[in-house]
C-alpha positions as CSV (number, residue, x, y, z in Angstrom):
1,X,19.5,-0.8,-7.1
2,X,17.2,2.0,-7.8
3,X,13.9,0.4,-6.5
4,X,13.2,0.1,-2.7
5,X,10.8,-2.2,-1.0
6,X,7.5,-0.2,-0.5
7,X,7.8,1.9,-3.5
8,X,5.8,1.6,-6.8
9,X,7.3,-0.2,-9.9
10,X,7.6,2.5,-12.3
11,X,10.1,1.3,-14.9
12,X,11.6,-1.8,-16.5
13,X,14.8,-1.2,-14.3
14,X,12.6,-1.0,-11.1
15,X,11.0,-4.4,-12.3
16,X,14.5,-5.8,-12.5
17,X,15.4,-4.6,-9.0
18,X,11.9,-5.8,-7.6
19,X,12.7,-9.5,-9.0
20,X,16.1,-9.4,-7.6
21,X,14.9,-8.0,-4.0
22,X,12.4,-10.9,-4.3
23,X,14.8,-13.6,-5.1
24,X,17.1,-12.2,-2.3
25,X,14.3,-12.1,0.3
26,X,13.0,-15.6,-0.5
27,X,16.6,-17.1,-0.3
28,X,17.2,-15.4,3.1
29,X,13.8,-16.7,4.3
30,X,14.9,-20.2,3.2
31,X,18.4,-19.9,4.8
32,X,16.6,-18.9,8.2
33,X,14.1,-21.8,8.3
34,X,16.9,-24.3,7.3
35,X,19.1,-23.0,10.2
36,X,16.0,-23.4,12.6
37,X,14.4,-26.6,11.6
38,X,15.8,-30.0,11.3
39,X,15.4,-31.6,7.8
40,X,15.8,-35.1,7.4
41,X,15.8,-36.6,3.6
42,X,14.3,-40.1,3.9
43,X,15.0,-41.3,0.3
44,X,16.5,-44.8,0.6
45,X,13.2,-46.3,2.0
46,X,12.7,-50.0,1.7
47,X,9.6,-51.2,-0.1
48,X,7.8,-52.3,2.9
49,X,8.4,-49.1,4.7
50,X,7.2,-47.1,1.7
51,X,4.1,-49.2,1.5
52,X,3.1,-48.7,5.2
53,X,3.9,-44.8,4.8
54,X,1.7,-44.6,1.7
55,X,-1.1,-46.6,3.4
56,X,-1.0,-44.3,6.4
57,X,-1.1,-41.1,4.1
58,X,-4.0,-42.4,2.1
59,X,-6.0,-43.5,5.1
60,X,-5.5,-40.0,6.7
61,X,-6.5,-38.3,3.4
62,X,-9.7,-40.7,3.1
63,X,-10.6,-39.7,6.6
64,X,-10.1,-36.1,5.8
65,X,-7.5,-35.6,8.7
66,X,-5.4,-33.4,6.4
67,X,-2.9,-32.3,9.0
68,X,-1.9,-35.9,9.4
69,X,-1.9,-36.7,5.5
70,X,1.7,-35.6,4.9
71,X,4.7,-38.0,4.8
72,X,6.3,-35.9,7.2
73,X,3.4,-36.3,9.6
74,X,3.0,-40.0,9.2
75,X,6.8,-40.5,9.7
76,X,6.8,-38.3,12.9
77,X,3.9,-40.5,14.1
78,X,5.6,-43.7,13.3
79,X,8.7,-42.9,15.1
80,X,6.8,-41.3,18.2
81,X,4.7,-44.5,18.5
82,X,7.8,-46.9,18.1
83,X,9.7,-45.0,20.6
84,X,6.6,-45.1,23.0
85,X,6.3,-48.8,22.6
86,X,10.1,-49.3,23.0
87,X,10.1,-47.6,26.2
88,X,7.3,-49.6,27.6
89,X,9.2,-52.5,26.9
90,X,12.2,-51.5,29.0
């Protein structure tokens, strides 16, 4: 690799080197994030659960609560509220 980060791109080879550097840097960042953050794929969701989640997302979007309007945020809230309710019942 002849091109180095911070240097201008002056040739076709510099462009190729920059693209490779960008790809590797992005992959490195992704590996770091995945090593630090839990990832839960919730694919096999029942129709009833999907309807509840979709409704909660649409309500949050309609009310312009954008931080709360992602699927992850809704699932986090549902689980947290369920756990709080469960602990009260004990």
